[in-house]
N, C-alpha and C positions, 0 to 999 in steps of 0.2 A: 812527423806523420804526413803522408802525402795528401794533397788536396783532392777533392772529387774530380777536378779537371785533370790533374795528373793521372789519376786512375782511369779516366776516360781516354786520355791520349795513349796510355799503355795497353788499352783494350781490356782492362780489368772490369770496367763498367761499360755496357753497350751504349753506342751512340749512333747517330745518323751522320756518318762521315761525309763531308763535302769536299775536302781537300787535305793533303798531307805532304809534308816535306820532311827532311831529316830532323829539323829543329822546331817545326811548327805544325799545328793541327787545327782544322776548322770543322765544326759540326753544328747541326741545327739546335737551336734553343728549344727545349721541350715545353716552354711556356712562351711561345712567340707573340710578338706584337703584330706580325704580319707573316703570311706564308713565305718561307724562305729565310726568316730571321736566323742569322748564323753567328756563331761565336768563334773567334780566332784567338788562339793561345800559343804561348811558347811552351814547348814540351818539357824543357829541362830547367826552367826557372819558375819558382813558385812565389816570387815576391808579389804582393797584392797591389802595388802602385806602379803604373807604367813608367813614371819618370824616375823610378829607382833602377830600371833596367840599365845594363851597360849599353854603351852606344851601339855596338855591333848587334846585340839582341834587339834593341829598339828599332834600328834601321831594318833588320831582317824581318821583324814582325810587321812593320808597316808595309814593306815591299810585298810580303806574302799576303797581307790583308788586301792590298790593292788588286792583286791577281785574283783573289777569291771574289772580290766585289765585281770585277769585270765578268767573271764566270756567273756570278749570281744574277747580274742584270741580264745576261744572255738567256739564262734559264727561267727566270721568273719575271713576267712582264711588269715593269714599273717605270716611273719617270726618272727616278734616281735611286741610288743606294745610300742611305743615311749611315753615318758613323757616330758611335757613342762609346766613350770609355768612362765607366762609372766606378767599377771596382768596389762597390759597397757590399754586394751580396755574396760573393765567393772570394776568399783571400788568395786569388791567383789572377795575375794580369790577364785581362781579356778585352777584346774589341768586339762590340756589337755591330754587325752589318745588317741593316734593316731595309728591305724593299719599300720605297715610298711612292705614294701617289700625291700626298700633300705633306706639309711640314707637321701637321697634327699627328701623322702616323708614327712619329718618333716620341710620343708621350708615354713614358713608362708607368704612368698612373692608370692607363687604359686597361680594361679587362683583357686578359690574355686569351689567345685562341686556344681551342682544344681540337687538335687534329688527330685523325685516326692514324695508327701506325703505318698502314699501307700508303697513305698520302704523304706522311713524313718521309718514308723510304723512297717514294717516287720523286719527291722534291730534291732530296739529298743526291739521288742518282743523277738527276738532271744537272745539278750544279757540278758534281764531280765530272760528268762527261764534258761539260763546257770547260772546266778547269784543265782537264787533260789535253784539250785542243790547243791551249795557250803555250 
């Protein structure tokens, strides 16, 4: 059975797309820690642990995530883009990219933001536009 993230990457479940390649997909987290909090996933591998990925997929995912992070920082004002790989909540490898002003912004125990759909769409469009420039 396909994971929710596989269904998102296939377009079966709507998402706020930030970037896409043949093998990878990036979209906004619907319960973000900060505006622009983005998830980066492999499209065709559903393993829930990043270190189980084959070397080519692992390297491709991190290369794709780097490009998305560069686009994210250009689109969303922040001091840094934080990276976290937890893999506890959805059984599909995913990298969190979170715009940071302080280290405390990467605390997953924090209350998540609730953003309006129009704002989410605007943020995703801005990230995608920056991604396409790279």
